[in-house]
NUROMI-329816 format. One record per residue (C-alpha): residue in one letter; x, z, y. Coordinates in pm, 1 decimal. Last residue first. Example, Ala and Ser with C-alpha at 12.3 -4.5 7.8 and 13.67 -1.06 7.14 Angstrom:
<atoms>
  residuo         X         Z         Y
        S    1367.0     714.0    -106.0
        A    1230.0     780.0    -450.0
</atoms>
This chain:
<atoms>
  residuo         X         Z         Y
        N   30245.0   10284.5   26961.8
        E   30506.6   10562.6   26960.2
        D   30701.3   10431.5   26664.3
        K   30902.0   10724.7   26526.8
        I   31264.8   10636.0   26467.0
        G   31417.0   10737.5   26133.9
        I   31588.5   10414.3   26035.6
        S   31323.0   10310.1   25781.5
        E   31049.7   10433.5   26017.6
        L   31163.0   10185.2   26282.2
        L   31154.2    9903.2   26027.0
        K   30807.3   10003.3   25905.5
        S   30671.1   10025.4   26263.8
        K   30818.5    9685.6   26345.3
        M   30657.4    9535.9   26034.5
        V   30313.0    9665.5   26134.2
        A   30343.2    9571.5   26502.6
        S   30472.3    9223.7   26423.0
        Q   30847.5    9183.2   26458.9
        M   31035.3    9079.5   26774.9
        N   31149.9    9433.3   26859.7
        I   31323.9    9488.2   26524.9
        F   31530.7    9169.5   26549.7
        D   31616.0    9242.0   26913.9
        A   31732.2    9593.5   26818.4
        V   31950.9    9451.5   26540.6
        D   32097.2    9191.4   26776.0
        E   32167.3    9461.5   27036.6
        Y   32350.6    9657.0   26762.8
        R   32596.7    9370.3   26765.7
        T   32729.8    9133.5   26498.0
        P   33033.1    9105.0   26272.4
        R   32974.7    8873.3   25973.0
        W   32970.3    9019.4   25623.5
        G   33047.7    8762.5   25359.4
        E   32937.1    8401.5   25341.6
        W   32884.4    8208.9   25022.4
        K   32554.4    8072.4   25159.3
        C   32355.0    7997.4   24845.7
        D   32495.1    8284.3   24637.8
        C   32375.7    8529.0   24901.4
        G   32620.3    8698.6   25132.2
        A   32415.4    8687.9   25450.6
        D   32529.0    9040.6   25537.5
        F   32511.5    9083.0   25913.8
        Y   32758.4    9343.0   26036.0
        I   32744.7    9657.7   26246.3
        L   33038.6    9877.6   26345.5
        G   33061.6   10256.0   26335.2
        E   33275.8   10263.5   26021.6
        S   33034.0   10039.8   25831.8
        R   32673.6    9964.9   25919.8
        V   32507.9    9673.6   25736.2
        Y   32237.8    9440.5   25868.3
        R   32055.3    9273.2   25584.8
        T   32005.2    8971.3   25361.8
        K   31808.2    9035.1   25042.2
        Y   31914.9    8770.8   24791.5
        S   31603.3    8588.9   24663.0
        C   31805.2    8283.1   24543.9
        L   31635.4    7998.2   24731.5
        S   31403.2    8162.8   24984.2
        C   31671.4    8414.6   25079.8
        Q   31505.1    8750.4   25149.0
        H   31493.9    8883.8   25501.5
        H   31649.4    9140.5   25734.4
        D   31680.2    9472.6   25550.7
        I   31847.9    9751.8   25745.7
        S   32164.4    9905.8   25603.3
        F   32385.5   10213.7   25563.6
        I   32168.8   10488.2   25711.4
        G   32360.0   10813.7   25750.8
        K   32080.5   10980.7   25948.2
        I   32298.3   11051.9   26251.2
        T   32473.5   10713.1   26241.1
        M   32165.1   10499.6   26178.8
        S   31971.0   10689.3   26445.5
        E   32248.4   10664.4   26702.3
        K   32311.2   10293.6   26644.3
        V   31942.8   10201.1   26656.3
        Q   31875.2   10415.4   26963.4
        E   32177.3   10270.6   27144.3
        A   32068.2    9915.2   27064.7
        T   31731.7    9989.7   27221.8
        V   31388.6   10014.3   27059.3
        N   31086.2    9866.5   27231.4
        M   30774.1   10079.1   27228.9
</atoms>
């Protein structure tokens, strides 16, 4: 099952989910993530190595990130935002 941007946005909004983990910085271990705020989505790459705050992004980017993961990781990500993986 591939998740859509609309499904991600709706699930995060309805369930009050603030963020989705992306990856951990290999240098400082900061956990980068997608962050939802006031209906918009941002990428938080704000680790000490990058010195970059929240960058506006799209829910399509979040859906693409989820869809490209291995089956196990994808299932965990979907579960974290309240979407049941149907595979």
